[in-house]
C-alpha positions, -999 to 999 in steps of 0.1 A, spaced: 200 627 -507 177 653 -485 146 667 -500 141 704 -477 107 709 -490 81 730 -467 46 719 -460 23 736 -440 -7 731 -421 -37 736 -443 -71 731 -439 -83 717 -473 -110 694 -474 -121 704 -439 -147 732 -450 -171 740 -475 -150 769 -495 -122 760 -517 -89 773 -514 -88 808 -524 -61 823 -547 -29 821 -533 -32 787 -515 -46 770 -549 -13 793 -569 10 778 -542 -5 740 -545 3 746 -586 41 753 -579 43 727 -558 31 697 -570 55 694 -606 82 703 -583 74 675 -554 68 654 -594 98 658 -604 119 650 -571 104 616 -566 112 609 -603 147 623 -601 152 603 -569 134 574 -588 161 574 -613 189 582 -592 181 547 -571 179 531 -601 214 540 -613 229 535 -577 213 505 -582 229 493 -615 265 506 -605 271 509 -568 269 473 -546 260 482 -517 241 508 -521 247 537 -510 222 564 -512 202 575 -479 172 593 -483 162 626 -456 136 640 -459 102 649 -433 77 629 -453 100 600 -434 92 610 -394 70 586 -385 57 614 -354 28 632 -371 34 662 -345 68 662 -351 66 660 -388 44 688 -386 69 711 -367 92 705 -398 72 708 -424 58 743 -409 93 762 -405 99 788 -423 122 783 -454 141 815 -441 176 826 -432 164 838 -399 151 806 -386 153 810 -342 187 789 -332 169 762 -321 152 751 -353 186 751 -364 195 733 -342 167 706 -344 174 703 -383 206 696 -377 203 672 -354 172 654 -374 196 654 -406 223 637 -387 203 612 -364 181 601 -398 217 597 -418 232 574 -387 195 558 -385 191 546 -418 190 510 -423 203 515 -458 233 539 -440 241 512 -419 241 481 -445 265 505 -466 287 510 -435 288 473 -426 295 464 -461 325 484 -458 337 472 -423 332 500 -400 307 511 -377 284 541 -378 286 566 -351 260 569 -325 240 607 -334 244 626 -302 201 625 -306 181 601 -319 153 612 -341 129 602 -313 144 624 -293 149 652 -317 108 643 -317 98 639 -285 92 678 -276 68 678 -304 48 645 -305 14 645 -306 -3 624 -281 -31 599 -298 -67 611 -279 -83 581 -272 -124 584 -256 -137 563 -234 -171 549 -236 -187 555 -197 -204 521 -196 -239 524 -190 -249 532 -155 -263 501 -133 -299 496 -130 -311 512 -160 
């Protein structure tokens, strides 16, 4: 199951003014859609649990990307028929890697006594150009003699 929603960066909660009309409208539209999607996924998950052993539902979504910089890169892509070639290639590679690296998919394939192929690029390799290093601030010790 692929969750293809987008989630552009916003600065809600970081400024004194409330969001404008367009931002509020987009949030009002997106929230019920997300809630319905999550409810549907929960129902589908229970249905598959009850009828199929081993479970064969694999979730693919940007929420599952551990690296925050990479997650932001994919969430901020436009929903468009005219994406740059590199973004299209990254999206296809990410979907393939997320499925093939999924523990649930690996269990399913193992239960069939088959082998999971290695993706051409792993999620980590796809995310590497978009990784945001965690910044740390070193505290200088107090100068000697004070």
